[in-house]
N, C-alpha and C positions, 0 to 999 in steps of 0.2 A: 798302590801306594808304595809297596815294597820295591817295585820296578823303578819308580821315581826316585826313591831314596838311594837305590844302589847303582843308578845310571850316572856315570861320570860326566855326561853331557848335559845333565839337568843342573841349571844354575840355582833355581829356586822353584818352589811350588807351594800352593795353598789350596785348601778345600773350603768351598762355599764362603769365600770372603769377598767376592765381587758381587755387586748389586746392579742389575740391569732392569730399568723400568720397561714394561710392555703393557699393551692393551689386550685384555682377554676377549676373545670372540664370544665367550659364553655369556658374560654379563656386561660387556662394553666398558668396563672400568679399568683404571690403571692398577697394575699389580707390580710386585717386585720379584724378579727372577734371580735366584742364586745358583749360577752354574756350578757343577761339581768341582771343577778344578781350574786354576789359572797356573800355567806352567811356563817358565822361562828356560829355554835350552840353547846350548851353543850349536851353531851350524858348522858345516865343514870348513867354511872360511872364517871361523872364529867370531862371527857376529852373534848377537843374542836375538832369538826369535821368541815371541810371546804367543801362546795359544790358550784359548778358552776351550775347555773340554767338558762335554756332557756325556755321562755314561747312562745308557738306557738299554732295556731289553729290546731285542730286535723287533718284537711284536709292537712296541710303542714307537719304533722309529720308521715304520712304514704305514702308509694310509690303509685303514681297514677296508677289507673287501665289502662291496655292497651285498646286502643280504636280501633274500626274497621276503623274509618276515622280519619286521623291525622289533627287536627285543630290547629289554632294558640294558643288557650287556652290550649290544651293538650301539645303542645311543651313548653309553658311557665311553666306548672305544672311540666313537666319532668326536665326542667332546674332548677327550684326552688328546687325540690327534690335533684338533684345532688349537688347543691351548699350547701344545708343544710347538706347533708351527709358528704361532705368534711369538713364543719365547725365542725360538731359534732364529727367526727373522730379526728380532731386536738384537740378539747376540751377534749375529752376522754383521749387522750395520754398526754396532758398537765396536766390534773388532776391526772392521775395515776403516772406520774413522781414525783408528790409532795405528794402523799398519800391522795389525795382529791377524791371527787366524782363528776361526771357530770351527770346531768339528764335533760330531756326535759319534761316540764310540759304542759299539754293541759287542755281544759275545763273539761275533764273527771276527772282530778286530783283535780280541783278546785270546783267540784260539780256544775258546771254551766249547 
């Protein structure tokens, strides 16, 4: 957030103000996804680009490895992955429909 506030190329940003509907693979029902950020930034050619950004730990941004023994933790990881995939698919389509971009940012992107 500090980077967004201090970057002169950021026109505006908001946190969790956008609502995107998606269908959860866990219960098959419609839910509401609130992405972490919507950011408008100036491009090199002085146009405004809009991005939807989700910040996640890298562990939640990659598919869980299959385990020989199915544990409660593994089941939870698979369910979290499935829900995240549904959210991100809905966000990608939402962004594309508007000429925007969607991206998932992890600690790798943040240099942590």
